[in-house]
Z-matrix of the N, CA and C atoms (Angstrom, degrees):
N
C 1 1.447
C 2 1.525 1 107.90
N 3 1.321 2 116.41 1 128.91
C 4 1.458 3 120.23 2 178.94
C 5 1.525 4 109.36 3 -71.82
N 6 1.331 5 115.47 4 162.55
C 7 1.463 6 119.10 5 -179.89
C 8 1.520 7 112.02 6 -67.02
N 9 1.342 8 118.38 7 -18.97
C 10 1.456 9 122.46 8 179.91
C 11 1.525 10 112.36 9 -87.55
N 12 1.310 11 117.17 10 -19.90
C 13 1.458 12 121.66 11 -176.16
C 14 1.536 13 110.27 12 -82.43
N 15 1.340 14 116.00 13 130.66
C 16 1.462 15 120.76 14 178.34
C 17 1.520 16 109.60 15 -77.05
N 18 1.345 17 117.26 16 150.03
C 19 1.467 18 118.63 17 173.22
C 20 1.522 19 109.65 18 -63.09
N 21 1.326 20 116.79 19 152.00
C 22 1.469 21 120.77 20 -178.12
C 23 1.523 22 111.00 21 -62.08
N 24 1.344 23 117.19 22 -40.35
C 25 1.464 24 121.44 23 179.00
C 26 1.524 25 108.22 24 -118.83
N 27 1.320 26 115.32 25 129.70
C 28 1.455 27 121.38 26 -178.78
C 29 1.526 28 109.12 27 -134.93
N 30 1.331 29 117.04 28 128.73
C 31 1.469 30 122.58 29 -179.61
C 32 1.526 31 109.48 30 -100.00
N 33 1.334 32 116.70 31 132.27
C 34 1.454 33 122.19 32 179.99
C 35 1.525 34 109.32 33 -110.92
N 36 1.326 35 115.47 34 124.39
C 37 1.454 36 121.87 35 -178.11
C 38 1.531 37 108.38 36 -125.82
N 39 1.321 38 116.35 37 130.16
C 40 1.466 39 121.15 38 178.06
C 41 1.531 40 108.99 39 -104.42
N 42 1.320 41 115.73 40 179.76
C 43 1.463 42 119.55 41 175.26
C 44 1.523 43 110.35 42 -58.78
N 45 1.340 44 117.03 43 -35.57
C 46 1.466 45 120.68 44 -179.63
C 47 1.529 46 111.63 45 -65.53
N 48 1.312 47 118.19 46 -45.87
C 49 1.466 48 120.11 47 -174.90
C 50 1.528 49 113.35 48 -86.29
N 51 1.321 50 117.33 49 -13.77
C 52 1.462 51 120.42 50 179.48
C 53 1.529 52 109.86 51 -58.29
N 54 1.316 53 116.50 52 127.87
C 55 1.456 54 121.42 53 -179.20
C 56 1.518 55 113.94 54 84.64
N 57 1.323 56 117.75 55 -2.99
C 58 1.468 57 122.24 56 177.52
C 59 1.526 58 108.38 57 -102.13
N 60 1.313 59 118.37 58 163.45
C 61 1.472 60 120.87 59 -173.34
C 62 1.538 61 114.14 60 -82.92
N 63 1.338 62 117.94 61 37.20
C 64 1.464 63 120.74 62 178.24
C 65 1.524 64 109.84 63 -160.17
N 66 1.323 65 115.84 64 161.74
C 67 1.459 66 123.00 65 171.09
C 68 1.522 67 107.70 66 -96.81
N 69 1.333 68 117.41 67 154.15
C 70 1.469 69 120.38 68 173.58
C 71 1.522 70 109.97 69 -59.31
N 72 1.326 71 114.24 70 -43.88
C 73 1.461 72 120.89 71 -177.29
C 74 1.518 73 108.83 72 -155.77
N 75 1.322 74 114.85 73 157.63
C 76 1.456 75 121.53 74 174.97
C 77 1.522 76 107.70 75 -131.68
N 78 1.331 77 115.36 76 126.48
C 79 1.459 78 120.23 77 174.65
C 80 1.510 79 107.92 78 -95.14
N 81 1.329 80 116.23 79 128.62
C 82 1.462 81 122.81 80 174.06
C 83 1.523 82 106.11 81 -125.90
N 84 1.318 83 116.37 82 107.77
C 85 1.455 84 119.86 83 -174.65
C 86 1.511 85 109.51 84 62.28
N 87 1.329 86 116.73 85 -124.04
C 88 1.459 87 122.27 86 -179.34
C 89 1.522 88 113.05 87 -98.56
N 90 1.325 89 117.53 88 13.45
C 91 1.464 90 121.28 89 -179.24
C 92 1.528 91 110.40 90 -112.73
N 93 1.324 92 115.62 91 144.62
C 94 1.454 93 122.34 92 179.73
C 95 1.524 94 108.44 93 -120.38
N 96 1.323 95 116.57 94 123.77
C 97 1.467 96 123.76 95 -178.58
C 98 1.526 97 108.29 96 -108.88
N 99 1.333 98 117.09 97 115.36
C 100 1.458 99 121.06 98 178.40
C 101 1.518 100 110.40 99 -93.82
N 102 1.318 101 115.45 100 137.68
C 103 1.465 102 120.62 101 173.70
C 104 1.520 103 109.07 102 -65.78
N 105 1.324 104 115.94 103 159.45
C 106 1.450 105 120.57 104 177.00
C 107 1.512 106 111.02 105 -58.95
N 108 1.320 107 116.31 106 141.54
C 109 1.462 108 123.02 107 -178.77
C 110 1.513 109 110.44 108 -113.03
N 111 1.321 110 114.20 109 139.35
C 112 1.461 111 122.47 110 171.41
C 113 1.513 112 107.54 111 -114.40
N 114 1.304 113 117.72 112 157.90
C 115 1.470 114 122.32 113 177.68
C 116 1.521 115 108.61 114 -88.73
N 117 1.323 116 116.15 115 86.64
C 118 1.469 117 119.67 116 -178.25
C 119 1.523 118 110.78 117 -114.84
N 120 1.318 119 114.18 118 152.07
C 121 1.462 120 120.40 119 179.10
C 122 1.530 121 109.80 120 -91.18
N 123 1.323 122 116.48 121 -174.93
C 124 1.457 123 122.15 122 -177.65
C 125 1.513 124 114.60 123 -62.02
N 126 1.324 125 117.26 124 -21.68
C 127 1.468 126 120.61 125 179.59
C 128 1.527 127 112.25 126 -89.67
N 129 1.344 128 116.49 127 -2.80
C 130 1.457 129 120.32 128 179.81
C 131 1.512 130 114.12 129 87.95
N 132 1.331 131 116.94 130 14.55
C 133 1.470 132 121.10 131 178.34
C 134 1.522 133 109.78 132 -105.59
N 135 1.330 134 115.90 133 150.99
C 136 1.454 135 121.20 134 177.65
C 137 1.530 136 108.82 135 -65.01
N 138 1.335 137 115.64 136 135.28
C 139 1.465 138 119.63 137 180.00
C 140 1.527 139 109.98 138 -67.13
N 141 1.323 140 117.76 139 146.42
C 142 1.465 141 120.06 140 175.90
C 143 1.519 142 110.49 141 -78.45
N 144 1.328 143 116.70 142 161.80
C 145 1.454 144 119.73 143 173.27
C 146 1.507 145 115.25 144 124.42
N 147 1.337 146 117.63 145 -9.43
C 148 1.459 147 119.53 146 174.76
C 149 1.510 148 115.15 147 94.29
N 150 1.322 149 114.30 148 -175.02
C 151 1.459 150 123.08 149 -170.53
C 152 1.527 151 113.61 150 -61.63
N 153 1.326 152 118.25 151 -41.89
C 154 1.469 153 119.98 152 -178.47
C 155 1.525 154 110.99 153 -64.63
N 156 1.315 155 116.82 154 -45.72
C 157 1.469 156 120.70 155 -179.96
C 158 1.535 157 110.33 156 -65.43
N 159 1.335 158 117.37 157 -41.60
C 160 1.470 159 120.23 158 177.58
C 161 1.530 160 110.52 159 -61.93
N 162 1.321 161 116.53 160 -45.31
C 163 1.467 162 120.16 161 -178.85
C 164 1.520 163 110.46 162 -61.14
N 165 1.305 164 117.48 163 -44.39
C 166 1.469 165 121.99 164 179.64
C 167 1.531 166 110.88 165 -58.67
N 168 1.327 167 117.07 166 -47.43
C 169 1.462 168 119.14 167 -179.17
C 170 1.521 169 110.92 168 -65.29
N 171 1.313 170 117.15 169 -42.38
C 172 1.465 171 120.40 170 179.43
C 173 1.527 172 110.50 171 -60.55
N 174 1.327 173 116.98 172 -46.31
C 175 1.460 174 119.38 173 -178.42
C 176 1.531 175 111.20 174 -66.12
N 177 1.324 176 117.55 175 -36.45
C 178 1.469 177 120.31 176 174.58
C 179 1.529 178 110.42 177 -63.42
N 180 1.334 179 116.95 178 -42.68
C 181 1.470 180 121.09 179 178.14
C 182 1.526 181 111.20 180 -63.89
N 183 1.328 182 116.76 181 -42.06
C 184 1.464 183 120.53 182 178.54
C 185 1.525 184 109.80 183 -62.22
N 186 1.312 185 116.65 184 -45.05
C 187 1.473 186 121.05 185 179.40
C 188 1.535 187 110.36 186 -56.64
N 189 1.318 188 117.17 187 -47.45
C 190 1.467 189 121.66 188 -179.49
C 191 1.529 190 111.96 189 -66.81
N 192 1.326 191 116.98 190 -39.83
C 193 1.464 192 120.60 191 179.79
C 194 1.519 193 110.69 192 -65.75
N 195 1.317 194 117.03 193 -43.78
C 196 1.466 195 120.39 194 177.35
C 197 1.524 196 110.11 195 -58.28
N 198 1.322 197 116.93 196 -46.57
C 199 1.465 198 121.41 197 179.81
C 200 1.532 199 110.58 198 -60.96
N 201 1.320 200 116.48 199 -45.41
C 202 1.466 201 121.93 200 -178.20
C 203 1.530 202 112.00 201 -57.76
N 204 1.330 203 116.66 202 -36.27
C 205 1.458 204 120.31 203 -175.57
C 206 1.527 205 113.86 204 -104.62
N 207 1.339 206 117.78 205 13.16
C 208 1.452 207 120.44 206 169.79
C 209 1.514 208 117.62 207 98.69
N 210 1.325 209 118.29 208 23.03
C 211 1.456 210 120.81 209 177.90
C 212 1.528 211 108.64 210 -136.63
N 213 1.336 212 117.09 211 -164.07
C 214 1.462 213 121.18 212 -179.66
C 215 1.530 214 109.33 213 -162.96
N 216 1.315 215 115.39 214 169.14
C 217 1.466 216 120.26 215 -179.71
C 218 1.525 217 112.25 216 -60.61
N 219 1.335 218 117.77 217 -33.18
C 220 1.461 219 119.17 218 -179.44
C 221 1.526 220 112.99 219 -73.19
N 222 1.336 221 116.72 220 -5.07
C 223 1.466 222 121.07 221 177.25
C 224 1.533 223 112.32 222 -107.50
N 225 1.333 224 116.84 223 5.51
C 226 1.465 225 121.00 224 178.28
C 227 1.525 226 108.64 225 -72.04
N 228 1.339 227 115.66 226 129.12
C 229 1.463 228 120.22 227 -179.16
C 230 1.526 229 112.66 228 -106.94
N 231 1.349 230 116.73 229 -23.09
C 232 1.477 231 120.16 230 -176.62
C 233 1.512 232 109.69 231 -150.63
N 234 1.320 233 116.07 232 135.62
C 235 1.461 234 122.87 233 177.25
C 236 1.523 235 108.44 234 -128.41
N 237 1.325 236 115.75 235 140.55
C 238 1.461 237 121.33 236 172.13
C 239 1.523 238 107.56 237 -121.05
N 240 1.334 239 115.15 238 127.23
C 241 1.461 240 122.24 239 -179.34
C 242 1.522 241 108.04 240 -115.43
N 243 1.325 242 116.35 241 126.99
C 244 1.462 243 122.49 242 176.55
C 245 1.526 244 107.76 243 -113.03
N 246 1.307 245 116.46 244 126.43
C 247 1.463 246 122.17 245 -176.81
C 248 1.524 247 111.00 246 -117.08
N 249 1.316 248 115.71 247 137.80
C 250 1.464 249 119.60 248 175.57
C 251 1.523 250 110.44 249 -69.04
N 252 1.334 251 116.65 250 -26.54
C 253 1.465 252 121.86 251 -178.99
C 254 1.525 253 108.42 252 -144.44
N 255 1.313 254 117.90 253 113.95
C 256 1.465 255 121.86 254 -179.02
C 257 1.524 256 112.41 255 -62.20
N 258 1.320 257 118.05 256 -18.38
C 259 1.461 258 120.55 257 176.04
C 260 1.529 259 111.89 258 -66.24
N 261 1.339 260 117.36 259 -14.50
C 262 1.462 261 121.72 260 179.03
C 263 1.528 262 112.42 261 -95.53
N 264 1.338 263 116.94 262 6.57
C 265 1.465 264 121.83 263 -177.39
C 266 1.532 265 111.57 264 -57.84
N 267 1.312 266 118.60 265 -48.34
C 268 1.467 267 121.51 266 -176.80
C 269 1.527 268 111.48 267 -61.93
N 270 1.323 269 117.41 268 -42.65
C 271 1.468 270 120.87 269 179.86
C 272 1.521 271 110.75 270 -66.01
N 273 1.340 272 117.48 271 -41.67
C 274 1.465 273 121.13 272 175.97
C 275 1.522 274 109.76 273 -61.86
N 276 1.315 275 116.98 274 -44.19
C 277 1.459 276 122.26 275 -175.37
C 278 1.528 277 112.17 276 -63.28
N 279 1.326 278 117.89 277 -35.04
C 280 1.472 279 121.35 278 178.38
C 281 1.528 280 110.98 279 -58.54
N 282 1.311 281 116.74 280 -39.18
C 283 1.468 282 121.47 281 178.99
C 284 1.525 283 109.80 282 -77.71
N 285 1.310 284 117.03 283 -47.66
C 286 1.471 285 123.50 284 -175.77
C 287 1.531 286 112.53 285 -52.83
N 288 1.332 287 117.54 286 -48.97
C 289 1.469 288 120.65 287 -173.81
C 290 1.529 289 113.02 288 -65.32
N 291 1.304 290 118.25 289 -21.31
C 292 1.473 291 121.58 290 179.15
C 293 1.529 292 112.21 291 -68.24
N 294 1.307 293 118.20 292 -15.45
C 295 1.464 294 122.17 293 -176.99
C 296 1.526 295 113.44 294 -90.10
N 297 1.309 296 117.58 295 -5.48
C 298 1.460 297 120.85 296 -176.70
C 299 1.523 298 110.67 297 -124.74
N 300 1.334 299 114.94 298 153.36
C 301 1.461 300 120.37 299 174.99
C 302 1.528 301 107.91 300 -74.09
N 303 1.307 302 116.41 301 -163.62
C 304 1.467 303 120.08 302 179.44
C 305 1.530 304 112.43 303 -71.54
N 306 1.328 305 117.93 304 -9.50
C 307 1.467 306 121.64 305 177.55
C 308 1.535 307 108.48 306 -100.29
N 309 1.310 308 114.55 307 86.94
C 310 1.468 309 120.39 308 -177.13
C 311 1.518 310 111.22 309 -76.88
N 312 1.338 311 117.13 310 144.65
C 313 1.466 312 119.50 311 176.22
C 314 1.530 313 111.05 312 -71.39
N 315 1.319 314 115.83 313 162.31
C 316 1.464 315 120.00 314 170.21
C 317 1.523 316 107.15 315 -60.88
N 318 1.348 317 116.77 316 148.86
C 319 1.463 318 118.51 317 -176.99
C 320 1.508 319 111.35 318 -150.89
N 321 1.316 320 114.41 319 145.37
C 322 1.459 321 123.00 320 169.73
C 323 1.517 322 106.84 321 -121.47
N 324 1.320 323 116.36 322 144.21
C 325 1.459 324 121.00 323 175.21
C 326 1.520 325 107.51 324 -138.30
N 327 1.316 326 115.74 325 134.44
C 328 1.463 327 118.41 326 179.04
C 329 1.513 328 110.71 327 -147.44
N 330 1.302 329 114.73 328 157.21
C 331 1.452 330 121.68 329 177.20
C 332 1.513 331 110.38 330 -85.14
N 333 1.312 332 115.61 331 143.64
C 334 1.462 333 122.02 332 178.94
C 335 1.521 334 108.60 333 -119.86
N 336 1.308 335 116.37 334 152.87
C 337 1.463 336 119.10 335 179.73
C 338 1.522 337 111.19 336 -76.25
N 339 1.305 338 117.02 337 -7.07
C 340 1.452 339 122.06 338 176.97
C 341 1.516 340 109.58 339 172.90
N 342 1.323 341 116.75 340 146.85
C 343 1.456 342 122.15 341 177.22
C 344 1.525 343 108.75 342 -118.46
N 345 1.314 344 116.30 343 157.27
C 346 1.458 345 121.44 344 -179.53
C 347 1.526 346 110.91 345 -54.43
N 348 1.304 347 116.04 346 142.05
C 349 1.461 348 124.59 347 175.34
C 350 1.530 349 113.81 348 61.47
N 351 1.323 350 117.70 349 15.29
C 352 1.456 351 121.33 350 179.69
C 353 1.521 352 113.59 351 75.41
N 354 1.326 353 117.15 352 20.48
C 355 1.466 354 121.37 353 -179.78
C 356 1.521 355 111.02 354 -63.63
N 357 1.336 356 116.14 355 156.58
C 358 1.470 357 122.75 356 176.46
C 359 1.522 358 110.85 357 -88.30
N 360 1.367 359 116.71 358 -27.47
C 361 1.459 360 121.21 359 -174.93
C 362 1.531 361 110.26 360 -149.95
N 363 1.319 362 115.64 361 146.13
C 364 1.458 363 123.85 362 172.30
C 365 1.524 364 106.22 363 -134.08
N 366 1.334 365 116.45 364 136.92
C 367 1.464 366 121.04 365 -178.09
C 368 1.517 367 109.62 366 -132.39
N 369 1.344 368 115.11 367 135.31
C 370 1.467 369 121.07 368 174.09
C 371 1.521 370 108.36 369 -129.28
N 372 1.332 371 116.31 370 160.65
C 373 1.457 372 117.58 371 -179.41
C 374 1.528 373 111.71 372 -152.13
N 375 1.323 374 113.45 373 164.99
C 376 1.454 375 123.37 374 176.09
C 377 1.523 376 106.58 375 -125.39
N 378 1.324 377 116.57 376 132.85
C 379 1.464 378 120.86 377 -177.55
C 380 1.518 379 110.65 378 -135.02
N 381 1.312 380 115.15 379 152.56
C 382 1.461 381 122.02 380 173.13
C 383 1.526 382 108.15 381 -80.62
N 384 1.316 383 116.14 382 152.69
C 385 1.446 384 120.81 383 175.38
C 386 1.524 385 111.20 384 -107.65
N 387 1.325 386 116.93 385 4.11
C 388 1.469 387 121.55 386 178.22
C 389 1.502 388 110.23 387 -103.36
């Protein structure tokens, strides 16, 4: 491998994920896989305010993480949304769709019996880097 060639798989770890059992993102070839995101504050607690506020913070965090590692929201190909309560799907969706153009990524959404830290929503995504 030349000094200019990137490794095929590259793990990205930030101050937040350091010491935790996951990477912020993993690049495999031209694809970037982001770990699930929760809406947490600087102390590591879920922000108050409900599903819409959590979704907004998560999507803002995803946008920044994609940019940091060489991609963007317009390059997202797949999103997975996990909800503590499927009855909150419509409210989450109102916020979620504002982050994408008319070309929405593929998406799965499902209810979970519980999310880490008592969160209402967790979102992960896969994006192209080209």
